[in-house]
C-alpha positions in Angstrom: -66.5 122.4 -75.8 -66.8 122.3 -72.0 -68.9 123.9 -69.3 -69.3 124.0 -65.5 -70.8 120.9 -63.9 -74.4 121.3 -62.8 -75.3 119.8 -59.3 -77.6 116.7 -59.6 -77.2 116.5 -63.4 -77.1 112.9 -64.6 -76.4 113.8 -68.2 -76.3 116.7 -70.6 -78.0 117.3 -73.9 -76.0 119.3 -76.4 -78.0 121.1 -79.1 -76.6 122.6 -82.3 -77.9 125.0 -85.0 -75.9 125.5 -88.2 -76.2 129.3 -88.9 -77.9 129.9 -92.2 -78.9 126.3 -92.6 -80.9 125.0 -89.6 -84.2 126.8 -88.7 -84.1 125.3 -85.1 -81.7 123.7 -82.7 -81.4 119.9 -82.9 -80.1 117.4 -80.4 -76.5 116.7 -81.4 -75.2 114.7 -78.4 -76.1 113.3 -75.0 -73.0 113.2 -72.7 -72.4 112.2 -69.1 -69.5 114.7 -68.4 -69.4 118.4 -68.7 -67.7 118.4 -72.1 -68.5 117.3 -75.7 -67.0 117.1 -79.1 -69.3 117.6 -82.1 -68.2 115.7 -85.2 -69.1 116.0 -88.9 -69.6 119.8 -88.9 -68.7 121.5 -92.2 -65.4 123.4 -92.1 -65.9 127.2 -92.0 -69.5 127.0 -90.8 -70.8 129.0 -87.9 -72.6 126.9 -85.3 -74.7 127.9 -82.3 -74.6 125.5 -79.4 -76.6 125.3 -76.2 -76.7 122.8 -73.3 -79.3 121.4 -70.9 -78.8 119.4 -67.8 -81.0 116.3 -67.4 -81.9 114.2 -64.3 -84.9 112.2 -63.0 -86.9 115.4 -62.5 -86.6 116.4 -66.2 -84.6 118.7 -68.4 -83.3 122.2 -67.4 -83.8 125.3 -69.4 -81.1 125.6 -72.0 -78.0 127.6 -71.5 -77.6 130.8 -73.5 -76.6 129.9 -77.1 -72.9 130.3 -77.9 -71.8 130.8 -81.5 -68.5 129.2 -82.7 -66.7 128.9 -86.0 -65.8 125.5 -87.2 -62.1 125.3 -88.0 
């Protein structure tokens, strides 16, 4: 997955929620570029993903959640 760069972002937190399994979003990855690959997701699952930008001032509000199907 990828997204547009955020000015002044030092890193990004990627959160995931397995639909029908996870009650809440959990931190899945911290990345330093505006793309990420999430591993070890069950085939056929539906996953909601959202991203925040992080810098010395703190963490942004999350992006809107996007639902994707794991192939």
